[in-house]
N, C-alpha and C positions, 0 to 999 in steps of 0.2 A: 391594567394600564397604570404606569407610574410616571409622574412628571417630576423632573429635577431642574432646578435653576442652578446654573454654573456661572459664577462670577469671579471677579478678582479676589473676593474675600472668602470664597469657599463654595460649598455645595449645600443647597437647601431643598428639602423634599416638599413638594406642594401637594396639598390634599385634593385640589381640583385644578382644572385648567384656568389660568388667570384671564381676566377680562381684557387686559392689555399686556403687551410685552414690556418687560423691564427696560429701563433706559440703557443699562449696561449688561454685558454677559449674554447668555443665550439659554434656551430651553432644550432639554433632552427628554423626549417622550418615548419611553420604551415599553413595549407590550408584546405579549405572546400572540400568535396568529389568531386563536379563537377570540381573544379579547379585542384585537384590532378589528375583526369582523363585526363584533357587537358594538364597538364604540366608534366605528367609522363615521356615522352621521354627525355625532357630537364633535369629533375631531375636525371634520370638514368645516363645520360651522365656526369652530375656533380659529381655524386658519383664515377663513374669510374675515373674521372679526379682527384679526391681527394684520390684515392687509398683506398676507403672504401668498395668497392664491391657493385655491383648493387643489387637491390631488386629482389628476385626470383619472377617469373611470378605468381605462386600460391599465394604468399604473397601480390602481387599487387591486385590480384582478391579479396583476403580477405579484404584488406583495402577499396576496392570499394563496398564491399557487405554490404548493409544496414540492412540485416537480420541475419548477422552472430552472434552467441552467443559469450560471453566472452571466450577467449582462449589464450594460450601462445604457442609460438614456437620459435625456435632459429636456427641459423646457425653459422658458424665459424666467420662471419663478424658482425652479428648484432643479437639482440633479437627482436622478434615481439610480442606485446601484444595488443589484442583487448579487450576493456573494455566497456561494455554497461552502459549507463547513467541511473540514477534514478532521474527523475524530473517530476513535474506536468506540463502538457501542458495546455494551456488556451483553454477551450471549445469554440467552435464556437457559436455565438449568435443564439438563437432559438433552440439549440440542447439540452438544459437542460431538465431534467425530473422533473415535479412537481407532487407530489402525494397528493391525498385527502383521508384522512382516514375515513371520515364520522363519524357519531355519534356525541356525545357531549363531552366536556372536553377540556383541554388545548391543547392536541395534535391533536384534531379533526380539519380537514380543514387546517392544517399547510402544507405549501409547503416544500417538501423534497429537499435537495440539489442534484444536478446532480452527478452521480458517477465520481470519480476521473479519469481523463484521464492521463495515465502514459506514459511518453516519455522515451523509453529505446533505443534510437538510439546509435549505437556503436561509440566509439572513438578509432582510431587506433594509435599505437605507434611503430615506428621502431627506436630502440635504438642502435646507434653505440657508439664507444669509444668517439668520439668528435662531433657527429652529432645526433640530435634528429629530427625525422620527425613525425609530428602529423597530422592525417587526421580526420577532424571534420564534423559532419552533418551541413547542412546549418543553419545559424543563431544560432550556438552553442555559449553560453556565456562563455565557459571555456577559450577559447583563449583570448578573450577580457579581462577577469578577470585577467589572469596572465600577460598580457601585461601591465595592469594598476598597478598590484602589483609589477612588476619588474621595473617599471619606464621607459617603452619603450617610444620613441618619439610618441607624439600623446596622451599620458596619463601622469599624474603626479604620481610619486611613493609615496605611503602612508608613512607617517612618522611612525617610530617604526615598520615598516614591517619586515618580515623575511629577513635574509641575502640572498644574491644571491646564486642560486644553483651552485654547484661546478662541476657538470657533467650532461650529458644527462639523466642518470638514476635517479639522484636526482630530476631533474625537472619533469621527468615522474611520479615519485612516489608522488610528490606534486600535480600534476594534478589528479592522481587517487584518492588521499585522498580527494581532493576537490569534485570530482564527487561523492564519497561515502557520504561525509558530506552534500551534497546538498539534500540528502534524508530527512533531518530534516524538510524542508518545506513540503515535500510530506507527511511525517509522521503526521504532525499536521493536514493537510487537511483530510487524511484518518481517523484519530482519531475523528475529529469533525463530519465527515459524518457518521461514524459507531455509534458514540454516539447518533446522532439524530435519526438514524434508530432504535437503541436499545430502546430509549425512546418511539418511536412510537409503537414498538413491545410490550412493556411491560406496556403501558398505560392501565388502567383498562377499559376505555370506548372507546378505539379506535378500529376501524375495519381496520386492516392493509391491503393495497392493492398494495403497491409499491414493489412487489416481484422482478420485473425486476431491480429496483435500487439496491436492496440488492444483487441480483445475479451478477450484474456488479461490485459491490464493492468486492465481494468474488473472482471474476475472476481477478480483479486487484491485489488482495493480492496473488493469486496463481502465477500470472505473476511475481510479485516482488520476491516471494520465488524462483522461477526458475532462475531469473536473479541473485539473490544474491548467489545461489549455484554455478552458472557458474563463477561468480566473485571470489568466494572463491577458486574454483579449479584452476583458472588461476593464482591468486596471490600465491597460494601454490606452483605451479610449478615454478613460478619466484623465490620464496624463495629457493626452492630446487636447482635451478640453481646457485644461489649465494653461497649456501653452498658447491657446488661442485667446486667452483673456486679454482685454485691452490694458494698456499701461495704467498703473494705479498711482495714487499719491504716495509720497515718500513713506509715511507711517504705515501704509498697507503693503508696500512692495516687499518688505522683509517677511511679513506674514505669508504672502503668496510664495515667496522663495522657499520658506520652510515647508510649506505644503508640497511643493515640487520635490524637495529633497526627501521628505517622508514617503511620498508616492513612489519615487524611484527605489527607495529602500524596500518597500513592500513588493514591488515588481521583482527586485533581485531575490527576495526570499522565495517568491513563487518559482522563479527560474531554478533555484537550488532544489526545491522540492521536486519539480518536474524532472530535473537531472537525476536525482536519487531514485525516483520511481522507474525511470528508464534503465538505470543500472541494475535495479532489482529484477526487472523483466529480463534483461540480458543474462543475468546470473542464473535465473531459473531455467531459461531456455538452454543455457550451456550445460547445466547440471543434467537436464533430460537427455541432451545429446551424448554427454559422457556416460550416462547410465546405459544407453543402448549400445554405445561403443564397447563398454565393459562387458555387457551381455554377449555381444558378438565375439569379443576376444575370448571370453570364457567358453563359448560354444566351439570356437576354433581349437582351443586347447583340448577340449573333450574329444572332438572328432579326430584330432591328431593322435591322441593316445589310443583311441579305438582302432585307428588305421594301423598304428605301429603294432598293437597286439595282434591284429589280424595278419599282418605281414610276418610276425614271428610264428604264429601257429599254422600258417598255411603250409610251409614245408614239412612240419610235423604231421599234419593231416595227410600229406602226400606219402610219407614213410609208412604211417599206419595203414593207409589204403593199399600200398604196394604189398606189404606183408599180409594183408587180409585177403588177397586173391586166392581162389580155390585151385592152386596148382601144387603138385607134389614136388616138382623140381626146383622150387624157390630156394635160394641159399639161406643158411642159418636156421631154417625152420625145423630141421631134424636133429639139431645139436642142443645140448643142455645149456650152453652159454649163449645161444643165439638171442634170447630175450634180453640178456644183460648188455650184449653188444648193441642191440637196437635202442635200448633205453639210454645207454651211454652216448650213442650217436645223436639221438634226439635232444638230450640234455646239452651236449656240446653245441649243437646247432642252435638251440634256443638261447643259451647263454651268449653265444657269439653274436647272434643277431641283436640280442638285447644290449650288449656292450656297444655294438656298432651304432645302433640308433641313439643310445645315450651319448656317445661321443659326438654324434651329429646334432645333439640337443633336440631330438624329437621326443624325448621322455624327460620327466622331471620338471622342476621349476627353475633350473639354472638359466641365468641370463648372461648375455655377452657383456 
């Protein structure tokens, strides 16, 4: 657990929780989920000491629950927001799936990328008037990123970076916005993987066998869609709560208006992510439909060619069957030129039928 004081003059790291709250600024208490579970009694005592109100037991359980979907709740003391991350987790070595498509061509024998592993671990926020408590999954980069951006001790603040947050709600919205924007890396990964799968599906000489990879990719998209819908619902409830706030004094009205603007911006980002996920789902389903349509078209071409060949050889079989009958009075069987006349007749008939079917576009790859 790490406590930071954020004021107008900068950010100060605190070695321990203070006995009283500073007169200006606010505290950011960030900890990983195991540390929060261990330090919860001390943190609850500090909240009571600061006259902030302790966390409700059910909310503590929500912050410790690693499977909880995104949601929003509130009390008279604080607001609680649980927001699931959208990030690509690194696959373990040896767990990748390589596919062999068989056949010939550029896509044949190419190894397919492993399906994207999506990390949707929740991040919890307890937003007081002057205290922000964040609960992160282990090794979550969000806290380290904001410590670096804010210029906390142990990291150098970036030049030209954003101004310091003015309230716990402001910092919380910045973290949520960063969580949503981190989907960009995952979006590129999913787009690249689905693009490779679509090329393999639609390659004319490929025999696609990596259905498990495609199924895993579609399951990842369904998971992202559910996560985004939960995020949107939680953020909408947060915005509704801001709209229901009573009128504030003049010096606080602008701050609340900025919070509303930032909240609407976060909601817009979530909508864009959700829209892109649905486009990827539609693209994957379209590729599968086109794949089976191409297979059906290829099957029709094969059956058409076989039917034409059968139609060509059927009269030839009739001629050979006719001259193969055991009768002495058949024409041409007792002459030296009879066999050549029969061969010439069959060749002429076969070539004529072949030319006829070719003109009808029953043979070859010629298109209208």
